[in-house]
C-alpha positions as CSV (number, residue, x, y, z in Angstrom):
1,X,-11.1,18.6,-2.7
2,X,-8.9,15.8,-4.2
3,X,-7.2,13.5,-1.8
4,X,-3.7,12.4,-2.8
5,X,-1.2,9.9,-1.3
6,X,2.4,10.9,-1.8
7,X,4.9,8.0,-1.3
8,X,8.5,9.3,-1.2
9,X,11.4,8.2,1.1
10,X,13.4,11.4,0.7
11,X,12.1,13.6,3.4
12,X,13.1,16.9,1.7
13,X,11.3,15.9,-1.5
14,X,8.3,14.5,0.3
15,X,7.8,17.6,2.4
16,X,8.3,20.0,-0.6
17,X,5.8,18.0,-2.8
18,X,3.2,17.7,-0.1
19,X,3.5,21.4,0.9
20,X,3.1,22.5,-2.8
21,X,0.2,20.2,-3.5
22,X,-1.6,21.4,-0.4
23,X,-1.0,25.0,-1.3
24,X,-2.7,24.5,-4.7
25,X,-5.7,23.0,-3.1
26,X,-5.2,19.2,-2.6
27,X,-5.7,17.2,0.5
28,X,-2.4,15.3,0.9
29,X,-1.3,12.3,2.9
30,X,2.5,11.7,2.7
31,X,4.3,8.5,3.7
32,X,7.9,7.4,3.5
33,X,7.8,3.7,2.4
34,X,5.9,1.1,0.4
35,X,4.3,-0.8,3.3
36,X,3.0,2.4,4.8
37,X,1.6,3.3,1.4
38,X,-0.4,0.1,1.0
39,X,-1.6,0.2,4.7
40,X,-2.6,3.9,4.4
41,X,-4.6,3.3,1.2
42,X,-6.3,0.2,2.6
43,X,-7.4,2.1,5.7
44,X,-8.4,5.3,4.0
45,X,-8.6,5.3,0.1
46,X,-7.4,8.3,-1.8
47,X,-8.2,9.6,-5.3
48,X,-4.6,9.3,-6.7
49,X,-1.2,8.0,-5.7
50,X,2.0,9.7,-6.5
51,X,4.5,6.9,-6.1
52,X,8.3,6.9,-6.1
53,X,9.7,3.7,-7.6
54,X,12.8,3.5,-5.5
55,X,11.5,2.8,-2.0
56,X,13.1,1.0,1.0
57,X,11.7,-2.4,1.8
58,X,8.6,-2.7,-0.5
59,X,9.5,-1.2,-3.8
60,X,7.3,0.9,-6.0
61,X,6.6,-2.0,-8.5
62,X,5.2,-4.2,-5.8
63,X,3.3,-1.3,-4.2
64,X,1.7,-0.7,-7.6
65,X,0.8,-4.4,-7.9
66,X,-0.8,-4.4,-4.4
67,X,-2.7,-1.2,-4.9
68,X,-4.0,-2.5,-8.2
69,X,-5.3,-5.6,-6.4
70,X,-7.3,-3.4,-4.1
71,X,-8.6,-1.0,-6.8
72,X,-7.8,-1.9,-10.5
73,X,-8.5,1.6,-11.8
74,X,-6.8,3.6,-9.1
75,X,-4.9,6.5,-10.7
76,X,-1.2,6.2,-10.1
77,X,1.6,8.5,-11.2
78,X,5.1,7.1,-10.9
79,X,8.1,9.2,-10.0
80,X,11.4,7.8,-11.5
81,X,15.0,8.7,-12.0
82,X,16.3,8.9,-15.6
83,X,18.2,5.7,-15.1
84,X,15.1,3.7,-14.1
85,X,13.7,3.1,-17.6
86,X,13.2,-0.7,-17.0
87,X,11.3,0.0,-13.7
88,X,9.2,2.7,-15.4
89,X,8.2,0.3,-18.2
90,X,7.3,-2.3,-15.5
91,X,5.2,0.2,-13.7
92,X,3.4,1.2,-16.9
93,X,2.9,-2.5,-17.7
94,X,1.1,-2.9,-14.3
95,X,-1.2,0.0,-15.3
96,X,0.3,3.2,-13.9
97,X,-1.3,6.1,-15.6
98,X,1.6,8.5,-16.0
99,X,5.1,9.2,-14.8
100,X,7.4,12.2,-14.0
101,X,11.1,12.0,-14.0
102,X,13.3,13.6,-11.3
103,X,14.1,16.4,-11.1
104,X,10.6,17.7,-12.0
105,X,8.7,20.9,-11.9
106,X,6.1,21.1,-9.1
107,X,3.8,23.0,-11.5
108,X,4.2,20.3,-14.1
109,X,3.4,17.7,-11.5
110,X,0.2,19.4,-10.5
111,X,-0.8,19.6,-14.2
112,X,-0.1,15.9,-14.6
113,X,-2.2,15.1,-11.6
114,X,-5.1,17.2,-12.9
115,X,-4.9,15.6,-16.3
116,X,-5.0,12.0,-14.9
117,X,-7.8,12.9,-12.5
118,X,-9.8,14.6,-15.3
119,X,-9.6,11.5,-17.4
120,X,-10.4,9.2,-14.5
121,X,-13.4,11.2,-13.5
122,X,-14.8,12.1,-16.9
123,X,-18.5,12.8,-16.5
124,X,-21.3,11.9,-18.9
125,X,-21.7,15.6,-19.9
126,X,-18.1,15.4,-21.3
127,X,-18.9,12.4,-23.4
128,X,-21.4,12.6,-26.2
129,X,-22.1,8.9,-26.5
130,X,-23.6,6.8,-23.7
131,X,-22.0,3.7,-24.9
132,X,-19.5,2.5,-27.5
133,X,-20.2,-0.9,-29.0
134,X,-18.1,-2.9,-31.5
135,X,-18.8,-6.6,-31.9
136,X,-18.6,-8.2,-28.5
137,X,-17.0,-5.1,-26.9
138,X,-19.2,-2.7,-25.1
139,X,-18.0,0.4,-23.2
140,X,-20.4,2.3,-20.9
141,X,-18.8,5.8,-20.9
142,X,-20.8,7.2,-18.0
143,X,-20.1,4.3,-15.7
144,X,-16.6,3.7,-17.2
145,X,-17.1,0.0,-17.4
146,X,-16.2,-2.4,-20.2
147,X,-17.4,-5.8,-21.2
148,X,-16.3,-8.4,-23.8
149,X,-19.4,-10.5,-24.3
150,X,-20.6,-11.6,-20.9
151,X,-17.2,-10.9,-19.3
152,X,-16.4,-7.7,-17.4
153,X,-13.0,-6.2,-18.4
154,X,-10.7,-4.8,-15.7
155,X,-9.2,-1.8,-17.4
156,X,-7.1,1.0,-16.0
157,X,-8.0,4.6,-16.7
158,X,-5.6,4.9,-19.6
159,X,-6.6,1.5,-21.1
160,X,-10.2,2.5,-21.0
161,X,-9.5,5.9,-22.7
162,X,-7.3,4.2,-25.3
163,X,-9.9,1.6,-26.2
164,X,-12.6,4.3,-26.3
165,X,-10.4,6.3,-28.7
166,X,-9.9,3.3,-31.0
167,X,-13.6,2.4,-31.0
168,X,-14.5,6.0,-32.0
169,X,-12.0,6.0,-34.9
170,X,-12.0,2.5,-36.6
171,X,-10.0,2.0,-39.7
172,X,-7.6,5.0,-39.2
173,X,-3.9,4.5,-38.4
174,X,-2.6,6.5,-35.4
175,X,1.0,7.1,-34.6
176,X,2.2,6.7,-31.1
177,X,2.8,10.4,-30.9
178,X,-0.7,11.1,-32.0
179,X,-2.1,8.7,-29.4
180,X,0.0,10.4,-26.7
181,X,-1.4,13.7,-27.7
182,X,-5.0,12.7,-28.1
183,X,-5.4,10.1,-25.3
184,X,-2.7,11.1,-22.8
185,X,-2.8,14.8,-23.4
186,X,1.0,14.9,-23.8
187,X,2.8,16.9,-26.4
188,X,6.1,15.5,-25.2
189,X,6.8,12.2,-23.6
190,X,8.1,8.6,-23.9
191,X,6.3,6.9,-26.8
192,X,7.0,3.5,-25.2
193,X,4.1,4.3,-22.9
194,X,1.7,3.8,-25.8
195,X,3.4,0.5,-26.7
196,X,3.0,-0.8,-23.2
197,X,-0.6,0.1,-23.0
198,X,-1.4,-1.4,-26.4
199,X,0.2,-4.6,-25.3
200,X,-1.8,-4.7,-22.1
201,X,-5.0,-3.8,-23.9
202,X,-4.5,-6.7,-26.4
203,X,-4.1,-9.1,-23.5
204,X,-7.5,-8.1,-22.3
205,X,-9.5,-7.9,-25.5
206,X,-7.9,-10.2,-28.1
207,X,-8.6,-13.9,-28.1
208,X,-4.9,-14.4,-29.1
209,X,-2.9,-11.3,-28.1
210,X,0.1,-12.7,-30.1
211,X,-2.0,-12.6,-33.3
212,X,-4.3,-9.6,-32.8
213,X,-7.3,-9.2,-35.1
214,X,-8.7,-6.0,-33.7
215,X,-5.9,-3.8,-32.5
216,X,-3.4,-4.0,-35.3
217,X,0.2,-2.8,-35.7
218,X,0.9,-0.9,-38.9
219,X,4.6,-1.3,-39.1
220,X,6.5,2.0,-39.4
221,X,3.3,4.0,-38.7
222,X,1.4,3.0,-35.5
223,X,-1.8,1.2,-34.7
224,X,-5.2,0.7,-36.3
225,X,-8.5,-0.5,-35.0
226,X,-10.5,-3.1,-37.1
227,X,-14.2,-3.2,-36.3
228,X,-15.7,-6.5,-35.6
């Protein structure tokens, strides 16, 4: 049974989401504010956090930052209002794996949770290669660890999946929409999600993120991976 932490200050929404997720088979802990979210996770870790961005006291962005400091690859799905684009981009920049926009379908929410968890927990049987190696970069697909030379890379679930996709397909240009479909499993979504993750990935793998030599932008088309 998957254990989820729901962080939502609106009691009606919190209770409805928790009740539905429990009904479809999840183990759910629900809290009303950011401080309780961080304390609850620190005391009893969960498999995924469903996090509202607009919280009293400690906001969702700071909660994301603190949870990431405890577990860098913790799956996090943000819940935002349509007017919170800036906050959503901030959350994605901190490594959140997905987002849903209010009002949302509970069925869609469950599918998003399963998609994120499936990618976070991909087993070796689902991955034909044991490792992907390109120059100084090495990804262990079974352990889901990444190294650049002697240095371990701290990658979120989506960053790892995105890097693995590029390493498997060097030399081909991928549009943001294609990457959303292939890596995120989304047919519809905000393409800026891809842009944010590419920027974060460059910061971790490129010697000079401002002048990338591996993960290149093909203006007007998308992104291309150059093998080392």
